C-alpha positions in Angstrom: 114.6 134.0 47.3 115.9 130.7 48.7 115.8 129.8 52.4 118.3 127.1 53.4 117.4 125.1 56.5 120.3 123.4 58.3 119.9 121.3 61.5 121.8 121.9 64.7 122.8 119.6 67.5 120.7 121.9 69.7 117.5 121.2 67.9 115.2 118.9 70.0 113.6 117.3 66.9 116.8 116.7 64.8 119.1 113.7 64.9 121.6 114.2 67.7 124.6 112.5 66.0 127.1 114.6 64.1 127.3 115.0 61.1 123.6 115.4 60.7 121.4 114.6 57.6 119.0 117.2 56.3 115.6 117.6 57.9 113.0 115.2 56.6 111.0 117.0 53.9 107.7 115.3 55.0 108.2 116.5 58.6 109.0 120.0 57.6 105.9 120.2 55.4 103.7 118.7 58.1 105.2 121.0 60.8 104.5 124.2 58.7 101.1 123.2 57.2 98.7 126.0 57.9 101.0 127.9 60.3 103.4 129.5 57.9 102.5 131.7 55.0 105.2 131.0 52.4 105.2 133.1 49.3 105.4 131.2 46.0 108.6 133.2 45.3 110.4 131.6 48.3 112.1 128.3 47.8 113.1 126.2 50.8 116.2 124.0 50.5 117.1 121.4 53.2 120.8 120.8 53.7 122.8 118.6 56.2 125.2 119.8 58.9 127.9 120.5 57.9 127.4 121.5 54.3 129.0 123.4 51.4 126.7 125.4 49.1 127.5 127.5 46.0 125.8 130.9 45.7 126.7 132.1 42.2 130.5 132.0 42.2 130.9 131.9 46.0 131.5 128.7 47.9 130.1 128.8 51.4 130.9 126.2 54.1 128.6 125.9 57.1 128.9 124.0 60.3 126.6 124.5 63.3 128.4 122.1 65.7 130.5 124.9 67.2 134.1 123.6 66.5 135.5 126.9 67.7 134.3 126.4 71.3 135.3 122.7 71.3 138.8 123.5 70.0 139.2 126.3 72.5 138.5 123.9 75.4 140.8 121.2 74.1 143.9 123.0 72.7 147.1 121.6 74.2 149.6 124.0 72.9 149.2 127.3 71.1 151.2 130.3 69.9 150.5 133.8 71.2 148.3 136.0 69.1 144.7 136.1 68.0 143.2 132.9 69.4 140.0 133.1 67.3 142.0 133.3 64.1 144.1 130.4 65.2 141.1 128.2 66.2 139.2 128.9 62.9 142.4 128.2 60.9 142.5 124.7 62.3 139.3 123.9 60.4 140.9 125.2 57.1 144.3 123.7 57.6 143.1 120.3 58.6 140.4 120.4 55.9 137.7 119.2 58.3 134.6 120.9 59.7 135.4 119.2 63.0 139.2 118.9 63.4 139.0 117.3 66.9 139.3 113.7 67.9 138.1 112.4 70.3 135.2 114.9 70.1 134.5 117.3 72.9 132.1 116.2 75.6 128.5 116.4 74.4 129.3 116.1 70.7 127.9 112.7 69.5 130.3 112.1 66.6 129.2 109.4 64.3 132.3 107.5 63.2 130.3 105.8 60.4 129.7 109.3 58.8 133.0 111.0 59.6 133.7 111.2 55.8 131.1 114.0 55.5 133.2 116.3 57.7 135.9 116.7 55.1 136.4 120.0 53.2 137.2 118.9 49.7 137.4 122.5 48.4 138.5 125.6 50.4 135.4 127.7 50.7 135.3 131.5 50.1 133.2 132.0 53.2 133.1 129.8 56.3 130.1 130.2 58.6 130.8 128.7 62.1 128.1 129.7 64.6 129.7 129.6 68.1 129.2 130.5 71.7 132.3 132.7 71.6 131.9 136.3 70.8 130.7 137.0 67.2 133.5 137.7 64.7 134.4 138.1 61.1 138.0 137.3 60.3 140.0 136.9 57.2 142.2 133.8 57.2 144.2 133.7 54.0 141.6 134.1 51.2 138.7 132.8 53.4 136.2 134.9 55.2 135.4 133.2 58.5 132.2 134.4 60.2 130.7 133.6 63.6 127.3 135.2 63.6 126.8 134.3 67.2 123.5 132.8 68.5 120.1 134.2 67.7 119.1 133.8 71.3 121.2 133.7 74.5 118.9 131.6 76.8 116.0 134.0 77.1 117.8 137.1 75.8 118.0 138.3 72.2 121.3 137.4 70.4 123.0 138.3 67.2 123.1 137.3 63.5 125.4 138.2 60.6 124.4 140.1 57.5 126.8 139.6 54.6 126.8 141.9 51.6 128.9 140.7 48.7 129.6 143.4 46.2 130.0 142.4 42.5 133.5 141.9 41.2 135.0 144.4 38.9 134.9 141.9 36.0 131.1 141.5 36.5 130.5 145.2 36.7 132.6 145.8 33.6 130.3 143.4 31.7 133.1 141.0 30.9 132.3 137.3 30.5 134.7 134.4 30.6 134.4 131.3 28.4 134.1 128.0 30.3 137.6 127.1 29.0 139.2 130.3 30.5 141.6 129.8 33.4 140.2 130.3 36.9 140.3 133.8 38.2 140.5 134.6 41.9 137.3 136.5 42.7 138.5 138.0 46.1 135.4 137.5 48.1 137.1 138.8 51.3 137.9 142.1 49.7 134.4 142.8 48.4 132.3 141.5 51.3 130.9 143.6 54.1 129.9 141.7 57.3 127.6 143.3 59.9 127.0 141.6 63.2 123.5 142.7 64.2 122.2 142.5 67.7 118.4 141.7 67.8 
């Protein structure tokens, strides 16, 4: 089991400029010493905000800065239809985890590190925790998920549970050589998303 820790602009102890570097490993070890019983089978990985991780064949993009809410408050013109899909598609179309400049009030955007906001590859899953209502939407071949917030002030919040079923090629026991052409693995079609209220 691997636990991935990603900072948020809402953390009191994390750097408040965006994008954020990973937590300092020494601080994490010091903070959890004697208080947290971690099994030897659990591996903790520290990542920055935003980040892209690969889980087997699935590419997952994660940004905890809430670009959805910031875009919703700053959109000048929009077409009628599903506003959540439109707002999330800005992230994919502009190939940026934070496609808004100047940034929304309260977002301390570091211009020196703005290169880390780019999406070099289109992810299969895009996790965008936001203050807007939780959602799971398909935008093209990308599954965009807002798990919501774990807490809403002093009230319990929500989280998302994603279940990715094996592709048919994997279940059939077929293996591809490294030189074989890329095959679309249709993560959207084989993933179940449950938004769970605590």
